[in-house]
C-alpha positions as CSV (number, residue, x, y, z in Angstrom):
1,M,0.0,0.0,0.0
2,P,2.0,3.1,-1.2
3,H,1.8,6.3,0.7
4,D,3.8,9.5,1.1
5,W,4.9,9.0,4.7
6,M,6.7,5.8,3.9
7,D,8.8,6.9,0.9
8,G,12.0,5.0,0.7
9,T,11.0,2.1,2.8
10,P,11.7,-1.5,1.9
11,P,8.8,-3.5,0.4
12,D,6.6,-5.6,2.6
13,T,8.2,-9.0,3.5
14,D,6.3,-12.3,3.3
15,T,7.3,-13.3,6.8
16,M,7.6,-11.2,10.0
17,P,11.1,-11.4,11.3
18,E,11.9,-13.1,14.6
19,L,10.8,-11.2,17.6
20,I,12.5,-11.5,21.0
21,L,11.9,-8.9,23.7
22,R,13.9,-8.7,26.9
23,T,14.0,-6.3,29.8
24,N,17.5,-7.6,30.6
25,G,19.6,-7.8,27.5
26,A,19.2,-6.9,23.9
27,C,16.0,-7.4,22.0
28,Q,15.6,-8.8,18.5
29,L,13.3,-6.4,16.9
30,D,13.5,-5.5,13.2
31,I,12.7,-1.8,13.5
32,E,12.6,-1.3,9.7
33,H,9.9,-4.0,9.4
34,L,8.0,-2.5,12.3
35,L,8.0,0.9,10.8
36,Q,6.6,-0.5,7.6
37,V,3.8,-2.1,9.6
38,V,3.2,1.1,11.6
39,G,2.9,3.2,8.4
40,D,0.5,0.7,6.8
41,Q,-1.6,0.4,9.9
42,R,-1.9,4.1,10.5
43,E,-2.9,4.7,6.8
44,R,-5.6,2.2,7.1
45,F,-7.0,4.0,10.2
46,A,-6.6,7.4,8.6
47,T,-8.7,6.2,5.6
48,V,-11.4,5.1,8.0
49,L,-11.3,8.5,9.7
50,K,-11.8,10.3,6.4
51,G,-15.3,8.8,6.3
52,F,-16.3,10.0,9.8
53,G,-19.1,12.5,10.2
54,P,-19.9,14.5,13.3
55,Q,-21.8,11.7,15.0
56,D,-19.0,9.2,14.3
57,W,-16.5,11.5,16.1
58,A,-18.8,12.0,19.1
59,V,-19.8,8.4,19.8
60,A,-18.6,6.5,22.8
61,T,-15.7,3.9,22.6
62,R,-14.5,1.0,24.6
63,C,-12.7,3.6,26.8
64,P,-15.7,4.6,28.9
65,A,-14.6,8.3,29.4
66,W,-13.5,9.0,25.8
67,S,-15.3,9.6,22.6
68,A,-13.8,8.6,19.2
69,H,-12.5,12.2,18.9
70,Q,-10.7,12.0,22.2
71,V,-9.2,8.7,21.4
72,V,-7.7,10.1,18.1
73,R,-6.4,13.1,20.0
74,H,-4.7,10.7,22.4
75,L,-3.1,8.9,19.4
76,C,-1.7,12.2,18.3
77,D,-0.4,13.0,21.8
78,L,1.2,9.6,22.0
79,A,3.1,10.1,18.7
80,T,4.2,13.6,19.9
81,A,5.6,12.1,23.1
82,G,7.5,9.4,21.1
83,I,9.1,12.0,18.9
84,A,10.2,14.1,21.8
85,M,11.6,11.4,24.0
86,G,15.4,11.3,23.9
87,P,18.1,9.6,25.9
88,G,17.1,8.9,29.5
89,D,13.7,10.5,29.1
90,R,11.5,9.6,32.1
91,R,8.1,10.9,31.2
92,L,6.8,7.3,31.1
93,D,8.7,6.2,34.3
94,S,6.3,4.9,36.9
95,S,8.9,5.5,39.6
96,T,8.6,9.2,39.0
97,G,4.8,9.2,39.2
98,F,3.7,8.3,35.7
99,D,0.2,6.7,35.8
100,P,-1.2,5.6,32.4
101,R,-4.8,6.0,33.8
102,I,-4.2,9.7,34.4
103,A,-1.5,11.1,32.3
104,P,-3.1,10.7,28.8
105,S,-6.1,12.8,29.8
106,R,-3.8,15.5,31.1
107,W,-1.9,15.6,27.8
108,M,-5.1,16.0,26.0
109,A,-5.8,19.3,27.7
110,A,-3.6,21.0,25.1
111,S,-6.0,20.1,22.3
112,D,-9.2,21.1,24.0
113,G,-11.5,22.7,21.5
114,E,-9.8,21.2,18.5
115,S,-12.2,20.3,15.7
116,P,-12.4,16.7,14.4
117,D,-11.1,17.9,11.0
118,A,-8.1,19.5,12.6
119,T,-7.5,16.3,14.7
120,R,-7.6,14.1,11.6
121,D,-5.1,16.4,9.8
122,R,-2.9,16.4,12.9
123,Y,-3.0,12.6,13.0
124,T,-1.8,12.4,9.4
125,A,0.9,15.0,9.9
126,I,2.2,13.6,13.1
127,T,2.5,10.1,11.5
128,C,4.7,11.6,8.8
129,E,6.9,13.2,11.4
130,L,7.0,10.1,13.7
131,L,8.2,7.8,10.9
132,G,10.6,10.4,9.6
133,V,12.2,10.8,13.1
134,A,12.6,7.1,13.4
135,R,14.2,6.7,10.0
136,D,16.6,9.6,10.7
137,R,17.7,7.8,13.9
138,L,18.3,4.6,12.0
139,A,20.3,6.4,9.3
140,Q,22.4,8.0,12.1
141,D,22.7,4.6,13.9
142,R,21.5,6.3,17.1
143,R,21.1,3.9,20.0
144,F,19.8,5.1,23.4
145,A,17.5,4.0,26.2
146,V,14.3,5.7,27.5
147,M,12.5,4.9,30.7
148,M,9.4,2.8,30.2
149,P,6.9,2.1,33.0
150,Y,8.9,-1.1,33.7
151,G,12.4,0.2,33.3
152,P,15.0,1.3,30.7
153,M,14.6,0.0,27.1
154,D,16.0,0.9,23.7
155,W,14.1,3.6,21.9
156,T,12.9,1.0,19.3
157,V,10.8,-0.7,22.0
158,L,9.1,2.6,22.7
159,W,8.0,2.5,19.1
160,L,6.5,-1.0,19.6
161,H,4.8,0.2,22.8
162,G,3.3,3.1,20.9
163,F,2.1,0.8,18.1
164,W,0.4,-1.6,20.6
165,D,-1.3,1.3,22.3
166,S,-2.5,2.7,18.9
167,W,-3.7,-0.7,17.6
168,I,-5.8,-1.3,20.8
169,H,-7.3,2.2,20.6
170,E,-8.2,1.8,16.9
171,R,-10.2,-1.2,18.1
172,D,-11.7,0.9,20.9
173,V,-13.2,3.2,18.3
174,L,-14.2,0.7,15.6
175,L,-15.4,-2.3,17.5
176,A,-17.6,-0.1,19.8
177,R,-19.5,1.0,16.7
178,G,-19.9,-2.5,15.3
179,A,-17.3,-1.9,12.6
180,E,-14.4,-4.1,11.5
181,H,-10.9,-3.2,12.5
182,P,-8.8,-3.1,9.3
183,T,-5.4,-4.6,10.1
184,D,-3.2,-7.4,8.9
185,D,-1.3,-10.5,10.1
186,D,1.9,-8.8,11.1
187,A,0.3,-5.8,12.8
188,T,-1.8,-8.2,14.9
189,A,1.3,-10.3,15.8
190,Y,3.3,-7.3,17.0
191,A,0.3,-6.0,19.0
192,V,-0.5,-9.3,20.7
193,A,3.2,-10.1,21.4
194,Y,3.8,-6.7,23.0
195,G,0.5,-7.0,24.9
196,V,1.8,-10.3,26.5
197,F,5.2,-8.8,27.1
198,I,3.9,-5.7,29.0
199,S,1.4,-7.8,30.9
200,A,4.2,-10.0,32.1
201,T,6.2,-6.9,33.1
202,V,3.3,-5.6,35.2
203,A,2.8,-9.0,36.7
204,S,6.5,-9.0,37.7
205,M,6.1,-5.5,39.2
206,F,3.3,-6.9,41.4
207,G,5.5,-9.9,42.4
208,A,3.7,-12.5,40.2
209,P,6.1,-14.8,38.2
210,V,5.2,-15.8,34.7
211,H,6.5,-18.9,32.8
212,E,4.0,-19.8,30.0
213,T,3.6,-20.8,26.4
214,L,0.6,-19.3,24.6
215,T,-0.6,-20.9,21.4
216,L,-2.7,-18.5,19.5
217,S,-4.8,-18.8,16.3
218,G,-6.1,-16.6,13.5
219,E,-4.5,-13.4,12.2
220,G,-1.3,-12.7,14.2
221,G,-1.3,-16.2,15.6
222,G,1.7,-18.3,16.6
223,I,3.5,-19.5,19.7
224,I,4.5,-17.0,22.3
225,E,6.8,-18.1,25.1
226,V,7.2,-15.7,28.1
227,D,9.4,-16.1,31.1
228,S,10.2,-13.9,34.1
229,S,13.0,-15.9,35.7
230,D,15.6,-13.3,34.7
231,G,13.8,-10.1,33.9
232,I,11.1,-10.6,31.3
233,T,11.9,-12.5,28.1
234,L,9.4,-13.1,25.3
235,S,9.8,-14.9,22.0
236,L,7.3,-15.1,19.2
237,H,7.3,-18.0,16.7
238,R,4.9,-17.5,13.8
239,T,3.1,-20.6,12.8
240,S,-0.4,-21.9,12.1
241,A,-1.8,-23.0,15.4
242,A,-5.0,-23.9,17.3
243,G,-6.0,-21.9,20.3
244,P,-7.7,-18.6,21.2
245,R,-7.6,-15.9,18.6
246,A,-4.6,-13.6,18.9
247,A,-6.6,-10.4,18.6
248,E,-9.0,-11.5,21.4
249,V,-6.1,-12.2,23.7
250,A,-4.7,-8.8,23.0
251,D,-8.1,-7.2,23.9
252,T,-8.4,-9.3,27.1
253,L,-4.9,-8.5,28.4
254,A,-5.6,-4.8,27.8
255,G,-8.7,-5.0,29.9
256,R,-11.2,-4.5,27.0
257,T,-13.3,-7.5,27.9
258,Q,-15.1,-8.6,31.0
259,T,-14.2,-12.2,30.6
260,T,-10.9,-14.1,30.6
261,A,-12.3,-17.1,28.7
262,V,-9.7,-16.8,26.0
263,L,-7.0,-17.6,28.7
264,D,-8.8,-20.6,30.1
265,D,-6.2,-23.0,28.8
266,L,-3.6,-21.4,31.1
267,P,-3.1,-22.4,34.8
268,A,-5.1,-20.1,37.1
269,D,-2.0,-18.5,38.6
270,S,-0.5,-17.7,35.2
271,R,-3.9,-16.3,34.0
272,D,-4.2,-14.2,37.1
273,A,-0.6,-12.9,36.7
274,L,-1.1,-11.9,33.1
275,M,-4.3,-10.1,33.9
276,A,-2.6,-7.8,36.5
277,M,-2.3,-5.0,33.9
278,A,-6.0,-5.3,32.9
279,D,-7.0,-5.3,36.6
280,F,-4.8,-2.2,37.1
281,F,-6.4,-0.3,34.2
282,R,-9.9,-1.1,35.6
283,T,-9.0,0.0,39.2
284,P,-10.3,3.6,39.9
285,V,-7.7,6.1,40.6
286,E,-7.8,7.3,44.2
287,P,-8.2,11.1,44.7
């Protein structure tokens, strides 16, 4: 799918490269491939937004406090933060007070009163800038760490975090209105793999160990192995497999469903551990 904001990128590959994420040690993340997936996915969503009318922007989403317009404003804010974050940036560091249940609404205050058309244009423009910044860093071979909620990680993992957040929020907008979520196999695989990874990191922060293999089916499916014996390590092996659908697992771990049925094949302690992030998101913030 050609588009202006991905000029000069390599063509789509038939197979998603191996993905290994670690909190201790180097990750194996093909950032060039990820950026191709990010650009394609954001163009798909931008195309959907072009067809939105006033009522579409105002409708409720799976985020109870946010309309579709507010969700897209958040996606713009998230991209802006990713562009601005440099070496050692701590704006997402939970040890300095970052709370993902509160901070995004505060960021959104800067765009109060923005029209839907302006938000849609900003979404397109910030996508161009986001991918351009990433490609400049790659061309300059810049490597540095930023503070994530679970500790320091290479800046490329921040891009994966942002993609997972955006992919889930696209579903928040579209599934709530009974529409399909236009995505693809690799995009779903990245989102579900990172969803399991960050769920395991949250479980570890609450003192719950995780050592499990998840076999997932459908778009984005495969075998995910996650272990918290030495930090968090996750590997994804793409293969046709039986099991719960990958996208539904991503939704469940992000707290978007009221049931954990898609995780019923896991031992109860592992299921509870991986649901720690979803439980956290659903816990009201104390005044």
